[in-house]
TIPASE-536832 format. One line per field, with one value per residue (C-alpha): residue number from 1; residue in three letters; x, y, z. Coordinates in nm, 4 decimals, decimal comma, m for minus. Each point is the difference from the previous one (the first is absolute). Layout:
<sites>
nr: c(NUM / ...);
rest: c(ala / ...);
east: c(X / ...);
north: c(Y / ...);
up: c(Z / ...);
</sites>
This chain:
<sites>
nr: c(1 / 2 / 3 / 4 / 5 / 6 / 7 / 8 / 9 / 10 / 11 / 12 / 13 / 14 / 15 / 16 / 17 / 18 / 19 / 20 / 21 / 22 / 23 / 24 / 25 / 26 / 27 / 28 / 29 / 30 / 31 / 32 / 33 / 34 / 35 / 36 / 37 / 38 / 39 / 40 / 41 / 42 / 43 / 44 / 45 / 46 / 47 / 48 / 49 / 50 / 51 / 52 / 53 / 54 / 55 / 56 / 57 / 58 / 59 / 60 / 61 / 62 / 63 / 64 / 65 / 66 / 67 / 68 / 69 / 70 / 71 / 72 / 73 / 74 / 75 / 76 / 77 / 78 / 79 / 80 / 81 / 82 / 83 / 84 / 85 / 86 / 87 / 88 / 89 / 90 / 91 / 92 / 93 / 94 / 95 / 96 / 97 / 98 / 99 / 100 / 101 / 102 / 103 / 104 / 105 / 106 / 107 / 108 / 109 / 110 / 111 / 112 / 113 / 114 / 115 / 116 / 117 / 118 / 119 / 120 / 121 / 122 / 123 / 124 / 125 / 126 / 127 / 128 / 129 / 130 / 131 / 132 / 133 / 134 / 135 / 136 / 137 / 138 / 139 / 140 / 141 / 142 / 143 / 144 / 145 / 146 / 147 / 148 / 149 / 150 / 151 / 152 / 153 / 154 / 155 / 156 / 157 / 158 / 159 / 160 / 161 / 162 / 163 / 164 / 165 / 166 / 167 / 168 / 169 / 170 / 171 / 172 / 173 / 174 / 175 / 176 / 177 / 178 / 179 / 180 / 181 / 182 / 183 / 184 / 185 / 186 / 187 / 188 / 189 / 190 / 191 / 192 / 193 / 194 / 195 / 196 / 197 / 198 / 199 / 200 / 201 / 202 / 203 / 204 / 205 / 206 / 207 / 208 / 209 / 210 / 211 / 212 / 213 / 214 / 215 / 216 / 217 / 218 / 219 / 220 / 221 / 222 / 223 / 224 / 225 / 226 / 227 / 228 / 229 / 230 / 231 / 232 / 233 / 234 / 235 / 236 / 237 / 238 / 239 / 240 / 241 / 242 / 243 / 244 / 245 / 246 / 247 / 248 / 249 / 250 / 251 / 252 / 253 / 254 / 255 / 256 / 257 / 258 / 259 / 260 / 261 / 262 / 263 / 264 / 265 / 266 / 267 / 268 / 269 / 270 / 271 / 272 / 273 / 274 / 275 / 276 / 277 / 278 / 279 / 280 / 281 / 282 / 283 / 284 / 285 / 286 / 287 / 288 / 289 / 290 / 291 / 292 / 293 / 294 / 295 / 296 / 297 / 298 / 299 / 300 / 301 / 302 / 303 / 304 / 305 / 306 / 307 / 308 / 309 / 310 / 311 / 312 / 313 / 314 / 315 / 316 / 317 / 318 / 319 / 320 / 321 / 322 / 323 / 324 / 325 / 326 / 327 / 328 / 329 / 330 / 331 / 332 / 333 / 334 / 335 / 336 / 337 / 338 / 339 / 340 / 341 / 342 / 343 / 344 / 345 / 346 / 347 / 348 / 349 / 350 / 351 / 352 / 353 / 354 / 355 / 356 / 357 / 358 / 359 / 360 / 361 / 362 / 363 / 364 / 365 / 366 / 367 / 368 / 369 / 370 / 371 / 372 / 373 / 374 / 375 / 376 / 377 / 378 / 379 / 380 / 381 / 382 / 383 / 384 / 385 / 386 / 387 / 388 / 389 / 390 / 391 / 392 / 393 / 394 / 395 / 396 / 397 / 398 / 399 / 400 / 401 / 402 / 403 / 404 / 405 / 406 / 407 / 408 / 409 / 410 / 411 / 412 / 413 / 414 / 415 / 416 / 417 / 418 / 419 / 420 / 421 / 422 / 423 / 424 / 425 / 426 / 427 / 428 / 429 / 430 / 431 / 432);
rest: c(met / thr / gly / thr / gly / lys / thr / leu / arg / leu / gly / val / ala / gly / leu / gly / thr / val / gly / gly / gly / leu / leu / lys / leu / ile / glu / arg / gln / glu / glu / leu / arg / ile / pro / gly / lys / leu / glu / val / val / ala / val / ser / ala / arg / asn / lys / thr / arg / asn / arg / gly / val / asp / ile / ser / lys / phe / arg / trp / ala / asp / asp / pro / met / glu / leu / ala / leu / ala / pro / asp / ile / asp / val / ile / val / glu / leu / ile / gly / gly / ser / asp / gly / pro / ala / lys / arg / thr / val / glu / ala / ala / leu / arg / ser / gly / lys / ala / val / val / thr / ala / asn / lys / ala / leu / ile / ala / glu / his / gly / ile / glu / ile / ala / ser / leu / ala / glu / lys / his / asn / val / his / leu / leu / phe / glu / ala / ala / val / ala / gly / ala / ile / pro / ile / val / arg / ala / val / lys / asn / ser / leu / ser / gly / val / ile / val / ser / arg / val / ser / gly / ile / leu / asn / gly / thr / cys / asn / tyr / ile / leu / ser / glu / met / leu / arg / thr / gly / ala / ala / tyr / glu / thr / val / leu / gln / glu / ala / gln / arg / leu / gly / tyr / ala / glu / ser / asp / pro / tyr / leu / asp / val / ser / gly / met / asp / ala / ala / his / lys / val / leu / ile / leu / ala / ser / ile / ala / phe / gly / ala / gln / pro / asn / phe / asp / gln / val / gln / val / glu / gly / val / asp / lys / ile / asp / ala / met / asp / ile / thr / leu / ala / asn / lys / phe / asp / tyr / arg / ile / lys / leu / val / ala / glu / ala / phe / arg / ala / lys / glu / gly / val / arg / cys / arg / val / ala / pro / val / leu / val / gln / lys / glu / his / pro / leu / ala / gln / val / asn / gly / pro / leu / asn / ala / val / val / val / glu / gly / glu / pro / val / gly / arg / leu / thr / phe / thr / gly / pro / gly / ala / gly / ser / gly / pro / thr / ala / ala / ala / val / met / gly / asp / leu / ala / arg / leu / phe / glu / gly / pro / ala / thr / pro / pro / leu / gly / lys / pro / ala / arg / glu / leu / ala / ala / leu / ile / thr / ala / val / asp / ser / ala / ala / asp / gln / gly / ser / phe / phe / ile / gly / ala / lys / leu / ala / asp / lys / pro / gly / met / phe / ala / ala / leu / thr / glu / glu / leu / ala / glu / ala / gly / val / ser / ile / asp / lys / leu / ile / gln / glu / ser / ala / gly / asp / thr / gly / ala / ala / pro / val / ala / ile / leu / thr / his / pro / cys / pro / arg / ala / ser / ala / glu / arg / ala / met / ala / lys / ile / ala / glu / leu / lys / ile / thr / ala / asp / thr / pro / arg / leu / met / arg / ile / glu / thr / arg / ala);
east: c(0,0000 / 0,1190 / m0,1414 / m0,2659 / 0,1519 / 0,3275 / m0,1715 / m0,0487 / m0,2739 / 0,0960 / m0,1806 / 0,2375 / m0,1054 / 0,2066 / 0,1539 / 0,2634 / 0,3696 / 0,0252 / m0,3345 / 0,0890 / 0,3394 / m0,1599 / m0,2389 / 0,2934 / 0,1882 / m0,3029 / m0,0154 / 0,3549 / m0,0541 / 0,1090 / 0,3515 / m0,0068 / 0,0410 / m0,3500 / m0,1311 / m0,3457 / m0,2057 / m0,1187 / m0,3246 / m0,1184 / m0,3785 / m0,0826 / 0,1611 / m0,0988 / 0,1397 / m0,1174 / 0,0375 / m0,1098 / 0,1299 / 0,3516 / 0,2765 / 0,1990 / 0,2058 / m0,1949 / m0,3393 / m0,2498 / m0,3086 / 0,0279 / m0,0594 / m0,3277 / m0,0131 / m0,1197 / m0,0530 / 0,0093 / 0,2880 / m0,2356 / m0,1616 / 0,3271 / 0,0190 / m0,3474 / 0,0091 / m0,0348 / 0,2203 / 0,3058 / 0,2482 / 0,2507 / m0,0235 / 0,3093 / m0,0401 / 0,2022 / m0,2269 / 0,2101 / m0,0924 / m0,0491 / m0,3782 / m0,2827 / m0,0593 / 0,3321 / m0,0752 / m0,3633 / 0,0948 / 0,2719 / m0,2240 / m0,2894 / 0,2286 / 0,1426 / m0,3473 / m0,1030 / 0,2851 / 0,2063 / 0,3777 / 0,1303 / 0,3256 / 0,0688 / 0,2696 / m0,1700 / 0,2571 / m0,2244 / m0,2795 / 0,2299 / 0,1874 / m0,3097 / m0,2490 / 0,2321 / m0,1386 / m0,3657 / 0,0700 / 0,2355 / m0,2515 / m0,2700 / 0,2219 / 0,0834 / m0,3648 / m0,0985 / 0,3216 / 0,0905 / 0,3180 / 0,0831 / 0,3267 / 0,1705 / 0,3554 / m0,0515 / m0,0759 / 0,3655 / 0,3117 / m0,1416 / 0,1871 / 0,2064 / m0,1696 / 0,0586 / m0,3398 / 0,0331 / 0,3659 / m0,0690 / m0,3209 / 0,1225 / 0,3668 / 0,1201 / m0,2557 / 0,2885 / 0,1848 / m0,0302 / m0,0272 / 0,1474 / m0,0460 / m0,1614 / 0,1034 / 0,0237 / m0,0835 / m0,3650 / m0,1010 / 0,1525 / m0,1328 / 0,1858 / 0,3134 / 0,0011 / m0,0439 / 0,2831 / 0,2309 / m0,0591 / 0,0438 / 0,3423 / 0,0939 / m0,1121 / m0,0054 / m0,3498 / m0,2671 / m0,2676 / m0,2804 / 0,1942 / 0,0774 / m0,3579 / m0,1310 / 0,2406 / m0,1100 / m0,3602 / 0,0903 / 0,1734 / m0,2886 / 0,1929 / m0,2261 / m0,3753 / m0,1571 / m0,0857 / 0,3209 / m0,1075 / m0,0165 / 0,3506 / 0,1911 / m0,1669 / 0,1315 / m0,3501 / 0,0397 / 0,3235 / m0,1606 / m0,2826 / 0,2516 / 0,2363 / m0,2925 / m0,1080 / 0,3529 / 0,0158 / m0,3238 / 0,1284 / 0,3590 / m0,0871 / m0,3445 / m0,1451 / m0,3440 / 0,0183 / m0,0548 / 0,0536 / m0,0616 / 0,3280 / 0,2201 / 0,2216 / 0,0010 / 0,2100 / 0,0327 / 0,2535 / m0,1797 / 0,1906 / 0,3507 / 0,2175 / 0,2359 / 0,2810 / m0,0680 / 0,0691 / 0,3137 / 0,1439 / m0,0907 / 0,1926 / 0,3058 / m0,0195 / m0,0160 / m0,3655 / m0,3035 / m0,3502 / m0,2606 / m0,3630 / 0,0319 / m0,2934 / 0,0821 / m0,1529 / 0,2126 / m0,0225 / 0,0279 / m0,0503 / m0,3497 / m0,1055 / 0,0452 / 0,0703 / m0,0951 / 0,1153 / 0,0593 / 0,2329 / 0,2864 / 0,3184 / 0,3714 / 0,1694 / 0,3707 / 0,0822 / 0,1151 / m0,3334 / m0,2107 / m0,2837 / 0,2323 / 0,0650 / m0,3695 / m0,0809 / m0,2753 / m0,3446 / 0,1352 / m0,1064 / 0,2079 / m0,0874 / 0,2480 / m0,1040 / 0,2188 / m0,0312 / 0,1352 / 0,1462 / 0,0335 / 0,1456 / m0,0911 / m0,1846 / m0,0500 / m0,2670 / 0,0092 / m0,2139 / m0,2575 / m0,2573 / m0,2818 / m0,1525 / m0,2218 / 0,2375 / 0,1554 / m0,3256 / m0,1984 / 0,2678 / m0,0458 / m0,3759 / 0,0615 / 0,2239 / m0,2858 / m0,2424 / 0,2418 / 0,0081 / m0,3757 / 0,0624 / 0,2456 / m0,2242 / m0,2293 / 0,0042 / 0,2341 / m0,0328 / 0,0503 / 0,2290 / 0,2053 / m0,1616 / m0,3746 / m0,1445 / m0,1091 / 0,3630 / 0,1497 / 0,1193 / m0,0468 / 0,3711 / 0,0124 / 0,0854 / 0,0808 / 0,3606 / 0,0747 / 0,2315 / 0,1174 / 0,1265 / 0,1167 / 0,3776 / 0,2266 / 0,2100 / m0,1762 / 0,0472 / m0,1148 / m0,0390 / m0,0859 / 0,0827 / 0,1327 / m0,1513 / 0,2401 / 0,0340 / 0,2884 / 0,0195 / m0,2328 / 0,2547 / 0,0861 / m0,3703 / m0,0517 / 0,2765 / m0,1091 / m0,3536 / 0,1333 / 0,2255 / m0,2842 / m0,2092 / 0,2869 / 0,0815 / 0,3713 / 0,1384 / 0,2127 / 0,0590 / m0,1061 / 0,0032 / m0,0945 / m0,0281 / 0,0279 / m0,3208 / 0,1025 / m0,2712 / m0,2822 / 0,0133 / 0,0029 / 0,2910 / m0,0724 / 0,1241 / 0,0030 / 0,0727 / 0,0551 / m0,0625 / 0,1469 / m0,2520 / m0,2795 / m0,3727 / m0,2096 / m0,2147 / 0,3030 / 0,0668 / m0,3690 / m0,0016 / 0,2982 / m0,1644 / m0,3151 / 0,1990 / 0,2072 / m0,3181 / m0,1548 / 0,3025 / 0,0123 / 0,3685 / m0,0454 / m0,1560 / m0,1944 / m0,1472 / 0,2878 / m0,0075 / 0,0814 / 0,0842 / 0,1238 / 0,3359 / 0,0114 / 0,3246 / m0,0098 / 0,1839);
north: c(0,0000 / 0,3501 / 0,3353 / 0,1650 / 0,2923 / m0,0397 / 0,0602 / m0,2585 / 0,0653 / m0,1373 / m0,1157 / m0,0211 / m0,2359 / 0,0496 / 0,3304 / m0,0999 / 0,0770 / m0,1324 / 0,1394 / 0,3483 / m0,0240 / m0,1086 / 0,2970 / 0,2346 / m0,1612 / 0,0249 / 0,3737 / 0,0202 / m0,2302 / 0,2671 / m0,0414 / m0,3764 / m0,2083 / m0,1418 / m0,0364 / 0,1324 / 0,1726 / m0,1373 / 0,1390 / m0,0941 / m0,0215 / m0,1452 / m0,1272 / m0,2227 / m0,0611 / m0,0776 / 0,3579 / 0,2956 / 0,2721 / m0,1225 / 0,2415 / m0,1628 / 0,3000 / 0,0295 / 0,1511 / m0,2788 / 0,2234 / 0,0352 / m0,3736 / m0,1863 / m0,1875 / m0,3594 / m0,1601 / m0,3433 / m0,0717 / m0,2264 / 0,3195 / 0,0778 / m0,3478 / 0,0337 / 0,3685 / 0,0477 / 0,3121 / m0,1807 / m0,1953 / m0,1166 / m0,1046 / 0,0658 / m0,2320 / 0,1099 / m0,1363 / m0,3049 / m0,3394 / m0,3283 / m0,0019 / 0,2350 / 0,3273 / m0,0165 / m0,3368 / 0,0848 / 0,3312 / m0,1504 / m0,2845 / 0,2353 / 0,2349 / m0,2790 / m0,1368 / 0,3510 / 0,0141 / 0,2460 / m0,0198 / m0,0498 / 0,1309 / m0,1194 / m0,0008 / m0,2891 / m0,2788 / m0,2119 / m0,0018 / m0,1099 / m0,2569 / m0,1639 / 0,0376 / 0,0480 / m0,2751 / 0,0984 / 0,3739 / m0,0499 / m0,2334 / 0,2638 / 0,2676 / m0,2318 / m0,0956 / 0,3653 / 0,0959 / 0,2807 / 0,1040 / m0,1187 / 0,1650 / m0,0235 / 0,1316 / 0,1896 / m0,3250 / m0,1069 / 0,1963 / 0,3516 / 0,2092 / m0,2940 / m0,1016 / m0,3682 / m0,1348 / 0,1512 / m0,0994 / m0,3674 / m0,0137 / 0,1825 / 0,0966 / m0,3369 / m0,2187 / m0,1494 / m0,1098 / m0,3481 / 0,1089 / m0,2283 / 0,2204 / 0,3260 / 0,1257 / 0,3205 / 0,2379 / 0,0798 / 0,1666 / 0,3353 / m0,0089 / m0,3197 / 0,1138 / 0,3254 / m0,1873 / m0,2455 / 0,2746 / 0,2148 / m0,2920 / m0,0598 / 0,3692 / 0,0812 / m0,3315 / 0,0875 / m0,2606 / m0,0906 / 0,1680 / 0,3273 / 0,0167 / m0,0943 / 0,2936 / 0,2337 / m0,1434 / 0,0735 / 0,3545 / 0,0590 / m0,1461 / m0,3064 / m0,2338 / m0,0013 / 0,0315 / m0,3685 / m0,1333 / m0,3667 / m0,0349 / 0,1434 / m0,1576 / m0,3413 / m0,0308 / m0,0173 / 0,3175 / m0,1267 / m0,3406 / 0,1515 / 0,1891 / m0,2888 / m0,2250 / 0,2537 / 0,0073 / m0,3808 / m0,0261 / 0,2289 / m0,1293 / m0,3716 / m0,0051 / m0,1325 / 0,0199 / 0,2132 / m0,2266 / 0,1900 / m0,3060 / m0,1489 / 0,2971 / m0,0520 / 0,3179 / 0,1139 / 0,3546 / 0,2117 / 0,0472 / m0,2784 / 0,1190 / 0,1077 / 0,2973 / m0,2319 / m0,2273 / 0,2933 / 0,0991 / m0,3528 / m0,0622 / 0,3181 / m0,1440 / m0,2891 / 0,2628 / m0,0704 / 0,2276 / m0,1148 / 0,0936 / m0,0963 / m0,1705 / m0,0966 / m0,2496 / m0,2234 / m0,2614 / m0,3029 / m0,3379 / m0,3573 / m0,0045 / 0,3352 / 0,3578 / 0,0733 / 0,3315 / 0,1077 / 0,3060 / m0,0129 / 0,1772 / m0,1162 / 0,0588 / 0,1418 / 0,0707 / 0,3681 / 0,0146 / m0,1368 / 0,2521 / m0,0248 / 0,0733 / 0,3448 / 0,0949 / 0,1841 / 0,2095 / m0,0059 / m0,0892 / m0,3062 / m0,2155 / m0,2792 / m0,2447 / m0,1911 / m0,2925 / m0,1970 / m0,0926 / 0,1602 / 0,3212 / m0,1277 / 0,2220 / 0,3325 / 0,2168 / 0,2691 / 0,2403 / 0,2937 / 0,1382 / m0,2685 / 0,1744 / 0,3320 / 0,2549 / 0,1178 / m0,3254 / m0,1974 / 0,2813 / 0,0223 / m0,3712 / 0,0497 / 0,2855 / m0,2256 / m0,2481 / 0,2782 / 0,1099 / m0,3607 / 0,0184 / 0,2396 / m0,2354 / m0,2712 / m0,2924 / m0,2067 / m0,2948 / m0,2898 / 0,1537 / m0,2791 / m0,0303 / m0,3164 / m0,0465 / m0,1132 / m0,3357 / m0,0754 / 0,0644 / m0,3251 / m0,1249 / 0,0278 / 0,1642 / m0,2636 / 0,0232 / m0,0061 / m0,3424 / 0,0388 / m0,3586 / 0,0755 / 0,3528 / m0,0296 / 0,2838 / 0,1630 / 0,1729 / 0,2620 / m0,0876 / 0,2848 / m0,0476 / 0,1033 / m0,2876 / m0,0412 / 0,0841 / m0,3556 / m0,2484 / m0,2256 / 0,2026 / 0,0480 / m0,3701 / m0,0855 / 0,2350 / m0,1520 / m0,3509 / 0,0602 / 0,1427 / m0,3020 / m0,2375 / 0,1610 / m0,0275 / 0,3723 / 0,0785 / 0,3336 / 0,1992 / 0,3196 / 0,1202 / 0,3187 / 0,0129 / 0,3297 / 0,0552 / m0,0255 / 0,3034 / 0,0861 / m0,1184 / m0,3612 / m0,1242 / m0,0311 / 0,0937 / m0,2618 / m0,0103 / m0,3134 / m0,0475 / m0,3585 / m0,2115 / m0,0910 / m0,2204 / m0,0609 / 0,2788 / m0,2678 / m0,1142 / 0,3509 / 0,0476 / m0,3291 / 0,1153 / 0,3360 / m0,1696 / m0,2238 / 0,2931 / 0,1945 / m0,3027 / m0,0482 / 0,3736 / 0,0181 / 0,3605 / 0,2948 / 0,0933 / m0,1616 / m0,0856 / 0,1656 / m0,2004 / 0,1866 / m0,1223 / 0,1222 / 0,1101 / m0,1571 / 0,1457 / 0,3310);
up: c(0,0000 / m0,0768 / 0,0927 / m0,2165 / m0,1894 / 0,1861 / 0,3338 / 0,2731 / 0,2539 / 0,3406 / 0,3082 / 0,2970 / 0,2792 / 0,3140 / 0,1052 / 0,2501 / m0,0312 / m0,3558 / m0,1151 / 0,1203 / m0,1661 / m0,3264 / m0,0068 / 0,0539 / m0,2901 / m0,2271 / 0,0735 / m0,1406 / m0,2973 / m0,2484 / 0,1414 / m0,0610 / m0,3158 / m0,0255 / m0,3599 / 0,0799 / 0,2650 / 0,3355 / 0,1385 / 0,3490 / m0,0124 / 0,3413 / 0,3189 / 0,2880 / 0,3479 / 0,3528 / 0,1241 / m0,2129 / 0,2319 / 0,0675 / m0,1041 / m0,2797 / m0,1030 / m0,3251 / m0,0868 / m0,0701 / m0,0049 / m0,3789 / m0,0465 / 0,0324 / 0,3289 / 0,0373 / 0,3405 / m0,1648 / m0,2428 / m0,1948 / m0,1304 / m0,1777 / m0,1510 / m0,1491 / m0,1028 / m0,3801 / 0,0006 / 0,1421 / m0,2160 / 0,2616 / 0,3631 / 0,2117 / 0,2998 / 0,3017 / 0,2738 / 0,0851 / 0,1393 / m0,1793 / 0,0369 / 0,0882 / m0,1879 / m0,1869 / m0,1603 / m0,0722 / m0,1598 / m0,2191 / m0,1160 / m0,0785 / m0,1919 / m0,2138 / m0,0744 / m0,1034 / m0,2510 / 0,2022 / 0,0328 / 0,3529 / 0,1468 / 0,3528 / 0,2676 / 0,1805 / 0,0369 / 0,2257 / m0,2595 / m0,2838 / 0,2101 / 0,1462 / m0,2877 / m0,2967 / m0,2218 / 0,0264 / m0,0308 / m0,2962 / m0,1677 / 0,0377 / m0,1573 / m0,2911 / m0,0511 / m0,0374 / m0,1854 / 0,2387 / 0,1756 / 0,3503 / 0,1061 / 0,3384 / m0,0233 / 0,3270 / 0,1852 / 0,0026 / 0,1007 / m0,0293 / m0,2559 / m0,1316 / m0,3296 / 0,0686 / m0,1066 / m0,3465 / m0,0208 / 0,0752 / m0,2021 / m0,3109 / m0,0126 / 0,1349 / m0,1768 / m0,1989 / 0,3140 / 0,1515 / 0,3624 / 0,2648 / 0,3052 / 0,1072 / 0,3412 / 0,1900 / 0,2772 / m0,0608 / 0,3254 / 0,0906 / 0,3567 / 0,0855 / m0,1791 / 0,1951 / 0,3286 / m0,0701 / m0,1282 / 0,3072 / 0,2391 / m0,1574 / 0,0004 / 0,3527 / 0,1839 / 0,1222 / 0,0727 / m0,2541 / 0,1957 / 0,0281 / m0,3710 / m0,0935 / 0,2024 / m0,1803 / m0,3368 / 0,0926 / 0,1028 / m0,3347 / m0,1976 / m0,1212 / 0,2003 / 0,0505 / 0,3442 / m0,0458 / m0,1571 / m0,0204 / m0,3795 / m0,0346 / 0,2909 / m0,0376 / m0,3557 / m0,1493 / m0,2074 / m0,1584 / m0,0570 / m0,2042 / m0,2113 / m0,0705 / m0,0942 / m0,2626 / m0,1420 / 0,0055 / m0,1930 / m0,2753 / m0,0064 / m0,0090 / m0,1595 / 0,3244 / 0,1535 / 0,3159 / 0,3019 / 0,3213 / 0,2180 / m0,1253 / 0,0936 / 0,3065 / 0,2101 / 0,2961 / 0,1281 / 0,1893 / 0,3306 / 0,1777 / m0,0947 / 0,2914 / m0,0263 / 0,1116 / m0,2998 / m0,2310 / 0,1921 / 0,0005 / m0,3652 / m0,0802 / 0,1752 / m0,2474 / m0,2821 / m0,0719 / m0,0079 / 0,0930 / m0,2591 / m0,0521 / m0,3374 / m0,2196 / m0,2720 / m0,2635 / m0,1750 / m0,2232 / 0,1723 / m0,1182 / 0,1440 / m0,1452 / 0,1180 / 0,3656 / 0,1618 / 0,3425 / 0,2154 / 0,2995 / 0,1769 / m0,1721 / 0,0579 / m0,3096 / m0,0386 / 0,0426 / m0,3664 / m0,1265 / m0,1996 / 0,2510 / 0,2928 / m0,1457 / 0,0018 / 0,3214 / 0,1541 / m0,1641 / m0,3457 / m0,2017 / m0,2318 / m0,2422 / m0,1522 / m0,3124 / m0,1085 / m0,3216 / m0,3415 / m0,2002 / 0,2050 / 0,3287 / 0,2946 / m0,0165 / 0,3087 / 0,0325 / 0,2953 / 0,1062 / 0,2442 / 0,0622 / 0,1821 / 0,0932 / m0,1654 / m0,2740 / m0,1222 / m0,0001 / m0,1618 / m0,2704 / m0,0706 / m0,0308 / m0,2441 / m0,2047 / m0,0360 / m0,0933 / m0,2724 / m0,1277 / m0,0669 / m0,2901 / m0,1700 / m0,1392 / 0,0725 / 0,3173 / 0,0442 / 0,2504 / 0,3474 / 0,1219 / m0,3181 / m0,1358 / m0,0383 / 0,3327 / m0,1448 / m0,0964 / 0,3430 / 0,1553 / 0,3558 / 0,0782 / 0,3434 / 0,2606 / 0,3689 / 0,1164 / 0,1496 / 0,3006 / m0,0393 / m0,3511 / 0,0830 / 0,0322 / 0,1069 / 0,2662 / 0,2872 / 0,2689 / 0,3507 / 0,2468 / 0,3662 / 0,3564 / 0,2055 / 0,3422 / 0,2811 / 0,1293 / m0,0045 / m0,3068 / m0,2232 / m0,2782 / m0,0017 / m0,0089 / m0,2940 / m0,2090 / 0,0970 / m0,1284 / m0,3258 / m0,0476 / 0,0840 / m0,2771 / m0,2486 / m0,0007 / m0,0140 / 0,1257 / m0,2450 / 0,2016 / 0,3423 / 0,2050 / 0,3674 / 0,1834 / 0,3742 / 0,2000 / 0,2056 / 0,2491 / m0,2278 / 0,1097 / m0,3614 / m0,2424 / m0,3652 / m0,2455 / m0,3797 / m0,2023 / m0,3708 / m0,1063 / m0,2745 / m0,2737 / 0,1310 / m0,0544 / 0,1490 / 0,1614 / 0,2022 / 0,1271 / 0,0842 / 0,1910 / 0,2048 / 0,0703 / 0,1242 / 0,2349 / 0,1305 / 0,0753 / 0,1696 / 0,2290 / 0,0841 / m0,0880 / m0,1053 / 0,1787 / m0,3127 / m0,3090 / m0,2399 / m0,3450 / m0,3121 / m0,3223 / m0,3342 / m0,1310 / m0,3628 / m0,1200 / m0,3515 / m0,0357);
</sites>
């Protein structure tokens, strides 16, 4: 779908941080390189009177975003409500059925309902674009879908959540506890008042699943994504990992395996020379690996009003360029059921174990005995003084072993109360 007479008439549903930023950009569209004109006809949000830093009185107001989806004088719905279900899903579905193009920043909607939403867009031959759903201003969706369509992708990985990256970077820089840095992130606007979706890893999981679907021609299946967050990481883990010349990052990745495509999000130790180790603060980075290009790294601001609104504007500009193409790269009916859960028994690698040994005789010997009993061999070890805390921080790097073996040892260590806390187990990325 393209705009009538080089003009696209928009209905904007959701006027939060991104929605307000988008309206400000549209006011400055003459300064941009958009091959047509964007006209906001109507808007919808939960609160009509909230100050958004932009005058919305000149637009028609709709209490229900469904009004925008069904309005005959609107060509495009920009969905910025969020959430995988509820008004966002209903509005997008109604818009597509009405023959309207949809531009959205809703990663949860695409990750959890991608097949049905994409099928609906294809059935009605309309655009469904979602560049803003992944990595903010980094044009990674378009790059993987179009520019890299001639690449046989083997792995897509990266730092896809700026909140978590800021927290981990600041914990390393300052030595402060997780809770302290989270509060500062909230004060600066890098974290929401309810940070669960970010710190649990769920936000990054939605994003990497979208990239996996496009990169591997796979049906999105969120139930098969393995997800761990950053909320259990201790400041001492970061300090001791640094002494081993590693950085802890929340890494989202999708990669080819014998059984299909594996997707996971978890804190990972990466060597300090690794491209992802150099990405700090609220930045995002995506690494695409495949034949015949090798490794490509994309870095940039991954969230916030400006970067995400710019990504939405990029999709709006795309609407002037020609007819719709399959939203997920291949037609929805051709996407294969490739996403499979990570099997810890088959997951081989080296691991970091962080814990605080209880201040009792024989605890260190008991720890190493349980690791040996599970078949986990120690490669390197650092033990700090307990001081007046009553617990001695310890960090262990293991030789390669099945993850299931390390998990079995961790469960036994917790059961025997060898440590004063719950031990943390993190994979080590051995590839530079």
